[in-house]
C-alpha positions as a LaTeX table, in Angstrom:
\begin{tabular}{lrrr}
\hline
Residue & $x$ (\AA) & $y$ (\AA) & $z$ (\AA) \\
\hline
Met1 & $-50.59$ & 16.68 & 40.81 \\
Arg2 & $-52.77$ & 17.91 & 37.72 \\
Arg3 & $-51.32$ & 18.75 & 34.18 \\
Ser4 & $-51.61$ & 21.81 & 32.83 \\
Ser5 & $-52.83$ & 22.63 & 29.88 \\
Glu6 & $-49.90$ & 24.17 & 28.86 \\
Asp7 & $-47.98$ & 21.39 & 29.49 \\
Thr8 & $-47.46$ & 19.80 & 25.65 \\
Leu9 & $-44.95$ & 17.60 & 23.90 \\
Glu10 & $-43.51$ & 19.48 & 20.92 \\
Thr11 & $-41.03$ & 17.45 & 18.55 \\
Pro12 & $-37.62$ & 18.97 & 17.99 \\
Ile13 & $-38.17$ & 19.69 & 14.24 \\
Thr14 & $-35.11$ & 21.81 & 14.06 \\
Gln15 & $-32.82$ & 19.08 & 14.53 \\
Met16 & $-34.80$ & 16.80 & 12.93 \\
Ile17 & $-33.89$ & 19.08 & 9.54 \\
Asp18 & $-30.25$ & 19.05 & 10.48 \\
Ile19 & $-30.12$ & 15.38 & 10.38 \\
Val20 & $-31.79$ & 15.31 & 7.06 \\
Phe21 & $-29.44$ & 17.67 & 5.58 \\
Leu22 & $-26.78$ & 15.88 & 6.84 \\
Leu23 & $-27.62$ & 12.50 & 5.28 \\
Ile24 & $-28.56$ & 13.91 & 2.10 \\
Ile25 & $-25.24$ & 15.98 & 1.60 \\
Phe26 & $-23.48$ & 12.19 & 2.63 \\
Phe27 & $-25.74$ & 10.52 & 0.09 \\
Val28 & $-24.22$ & 13.34 & $-3.00$ \\
Val29 & $-20.77$ & 12.46 & $-2.46$ \\
Thr30 & $-20.98$ & 9.20 & $-1.77$ \\
Ala31 & $-22.81$ & 8.78 & $-4.81$ \\
Ser32 & $-20.42$ & 10.73 & $-7.15$ \\
Val33 & $-17.28$ & 9.27 & $-5.83$ \\
Asp34 & $-17.45$ & 6.60 & $-8.85$ \\
Lys35 & $-18.24$ & 8.49 & $-11.44$ \\
Asp36 & $-15.61$ & 10.60 & $-11.26$ \\
Leu37 & $-13.39$ & 7.07 & $-12.22$ \\
Val38 & $-14.45$ & 6.83 & $-15.92$ \\
Asp39 & $-14.37$ & 9.18 & $-18.82$ \\
Asp40 & $-17.56$ & 9.63 & $-20.23$ \\
Thr41 & $-16.29$ & 10.82 & $-23.69$ \\
Ile42 & $-14.61$ & 7.48 & $-24.39$ \\
Ser43 & $-16.58$ & 5.61 & $-27.12$ \\
Leu44 & $-15.29$ & 1.73 & $-25.99$ \\
Ala45 & $-14.67$ & $-0.81$ & $-28.96$ \\
Gln46 & $-16.96$ & $-4.03$ & $-29.29$ \\
Ala47 & $-15.32$ & $-6.83$ & $-27.53$ \\
Lys48 & $-15.75$ & $-10.12$ & $-29.98$ \\
Asn49 & $-14.06$ & $-13.13$ & $-28.45$ \\
Thr50 & $-14.80$ & $-12.89$ & $-24.73$ \\
Asn51 & $-18.27$ & $-12.38$ & $-22.26$ \\
Ala52 & $-18.46$ & $-9.07$ & $-20.35$ \\
Glu53 & $-17.51$ & $-9.27$ & $-16.26$ \\
Thr54 & $-21.06$ & $-8.18$ & $-14.74$ \\
Thr55 & $-19.50$ & $-7.36$ & $-11.62$ \\
Ala56 & $-16.96$ & $-4.32$ & $-11.17$ \\
Lys57 & $-13.71$ & $-4.51$ & $-8.92$ \\
Lys58 & $-14.45$ & $-2.59$ & $-5.37$ \\
Leu59 & $-10.68$ & $-2.10$ & $-5.42$ \\
Ser60 & $-8.86$ & $-0.93$ & $-9.09$ \\
Val61 & $-7.00$ & 1.92 & $-10.41$ \\
Thr62 & $-8.59$ & 3.08 & $-13.57$ \\
Ile63 & $-6.80$ & 4.45 & $-16.74$ \\
Asn64 & $-8.31$ & 6.25 & $-19.39$ \\
Met65 & $-7.18$ & 6.18 & $-22.53$ \\
Lys66 & $-8.13$ & 8.12 & $-25.96$ \\
Met67 & $-6.88$ & 10.18 & $-28.59$ \\
Ala68 & $-6.13$ & 13.98 & $-28.79$ \\
Arg69 & $-8.81$ & 15.82 & $-31.17$ \\
Asp70 & $-9.52$ & 19.52 & $-32.09$ \\
Ser71 & $-12.65$ & 21.52 & $-32.30$ \\
Gln72 & $-13.65$ & 19.90 & $-35.84$ \\
Gly73 & $-12.77$ & 16.13 & $-34.17$ \\
Arg74 & $-10.17$ & 15.72 & $-36.30$ \\
Lys75 & $-6.94$ & 13.43 & $-34.62$ \\
Ile76 & $-4.12$ & 16.03 & $-33.11$ \\
Met77 & $-0.46$ & 15.02 & $-34.54$ \\
Leu78 & 2.86 & 15.07 & $-32.88$ \\
Gly79 & 4.99 & 14.45 & $-36.20$ \\
Glu80 & 3.89 & 11.37 & $-37.28$ \\
Arg81 & 2.18 & 9.73 & $-34.54$ \\
Pro82 & $-1.01$ & 10.94 & $-32.81$ \\
Lys83 & $-1.20$ & 12.86 & $-29.24$ \\
Ile84 & $-2.69$ & 10.04 & $-26.95$ \\
Leu85 & $-4.61$ & 11.38 & $-23.89$ \\
Tyr86 & $-4.21$ & 9.41 & $-20.30$ \\
Asn87 & $-6.12$ & 10.09 & $-16.94$ \\
Ile88 & $-6.83$ & 8.47 & $-13.74$ \\
Ala89 & $-9.95$ & 9.82 & $-12.00$ \\
Leu90 & $-10.07$ & 12.43 & $-14.93$ \\
Gln91 & $-6.72$ & 14.04 & $-14.03$ \\
Glu92 & $-4.70$ & 14.09 & $-17.11$ \\
Lys93 & $-1.72$ & 12.72 & $-16.72$ \\
Ser94 & 1.94 & 12.00 & $-18.93$ \\
Leu95 & 2.17 & 7.96 & $-19.68$ \\
Asp96 & 5.41 & 8.94 & $-16.99$ \\
Gly97 & 2.60 & 10.43 & $-14.63$ \\
Ile98 & 0.90 & 7.37 & $-15.20$ \\
Arg99 & 3.78 & 5.17 & $-14.17$ \\
Gln100 & 4.25 & 7.63 & $-11.21$ \\
Ala101 & 0.56 & 7.31 & $-10.13$ \\
Leu102 & 1.02 & 3.49 & $-10.35$ \\
Gln103 & 4.40 & 3.27 & $-8.67$ \\
Thr104 & 2.66 & 4.99 & $-5.73$ \\
Val105 & $-0.35$ & 3.06 & $-5.49$ \\
Lys106 & 1.78 & $-0.14$ & $-5.51$ \\
Asn107 & 3.81 & 1.55 & $-2.80$ \\
Asp108 & 0.04 & 2.23 & $-0.46$ \\
Thr109 & $-1.29$ & $-0.96$ & $-1.20$ \\
Gly110 & 1.26 & $-3.68$ & $-3.21$ \\
Asn111 & 0.33 & $-4.96$ & $-7.18$ \\
Phe112 & $-2.14$ & $-7.08$ & $-6.00$ \\
Val113 & $-4.52$ & $-4.18$ & $-7.58$ \\
Pro114 & $-6.43$ & $-4.63$ & $-10.95$ \\
Val115 & $-5.56$ & $-2.42$ & $-13.24$ \\
Leu116 & $-8.06$ & $-1.37$ & $-15.67$ \\
Ile117 & $-7.67$ & 0.27 & $-19.16$ \\
Arg118 & $-10.51$ & 1.96 & $-20.47$ \\
Val119 & $-9.21$ & 2.80 & $-24.83$ \\
Asp120 & $-11.66$ & 4.79 & $-27.13$ \\
Lys121 & $-12.00$ & 2.34 & $-29.79$ \\
Asp122 & $-9.81$ & 4.68 & $-32.16$ \\
Val123 & $-6.05$ & 4.16 & $-30.70$ \\
Glu124 & $-4.25$ & 1.81 & $-31.96$ \\
Tyr125 & $-3.10$ & $-1.60$ & $-30.29$ \\
Leu126 & 0.13 & $-0.25$ & $-30.67$ \\
Tyr127 & $-0.37$ & 2.97 & $-28.14$ \\
Ile128 & $-1.37$ & 0.61 & $-25.65$ \\
Asp129 & 1.15 & $-1.86$ & $-25.94$ \\
Glu130 & 3.03 & 1.00 & $-25.15$ \\
Leu131 & 1.43 & 1.78 & $-21.80$ \\
Leu132 & 1.60 & $-1.57$ & $-21.29$ \\
Ala133 & 5.20 & $-1.62$ & $-21.38$ \\
Lys134 & 6.46 & 1.81 & $-20.21$ \\
Ala135 & 4.13 & 2.07 & $-17.04$ \\
Val136 & 2.19 & $-0.43$ & $-16.33$ \\
Ala137 & 4.81 & $-3.35$ & $-16.93$ \\
Arg138 & 7.44 & $-1.70$ & $-15.46$ \\
Val139 & 5.97 & $-0.88$ & $-11.85$ \\
Gly140 & 5.29 & $-4.87$ & $-11.73$ \\
Phe141 & 1.54 & $-5.04$ & $-12.13$ \\
Thr142 & 0.20 & $-7.88$ & $-13.69$ \\
Lys143 & $-3.64$ & $-7.99$ & $-13.30$ \\
Val144 & $-4.37$ & $-6.24$ & $-16.10$ \\
Ser145 & $-8.08$ & $-5.90$ & $-17.95$ \\
Ile146 & $-8.54$ & $-3.90$ & $-21.49$ \\
Val147 & $-11.98$ & $-2.86$ & $-20.88$ \\
Ala148 & $-14.75$ & $-3.02$ & $-23.99$ \\
Ile149 & $-18.04$ & $-3.39$ & $-24.80$ \\
Gly150 & $-19.47$ & $-7.44$ & $-24.33$ \\
Asn151 & $-21.30$ & $-9.07$ & $-27.46$ \\
Glu152 & $-25.06$ & $-9.42$ & $-26.11$ \\
\hline
\end{tabular}
């Protein structure tokens, strides 16, 4: 049997392009998941008495906490106290909403999950303590870390 000159091997380029696009979409989606957990507008405080951890925990709850400010950068006050903004995964929540979200995490995974609290350097510890008492401790989480910038 002789091969005719019309029989040539062709590479199925359409299927390969489809696979490349699927891979691109997969990597874009998975790369942006961790970025949504951290509020980039928070300016962390400097840690003076501890070394920075270099490894991030894979399964954790990150609570972002900062002062509410107006368009001129002034603190928004509610009576005598400043308005504090809380969010988890960039979804704004009240203090009670934080407690409910932590309760959901505890019901799903248990209270062994570490809670990371990212706090703006302008927030007084009084308000961090309020978050700890009214939300984190009330639900029963014991592995709690306050995130700060380490000494270089």
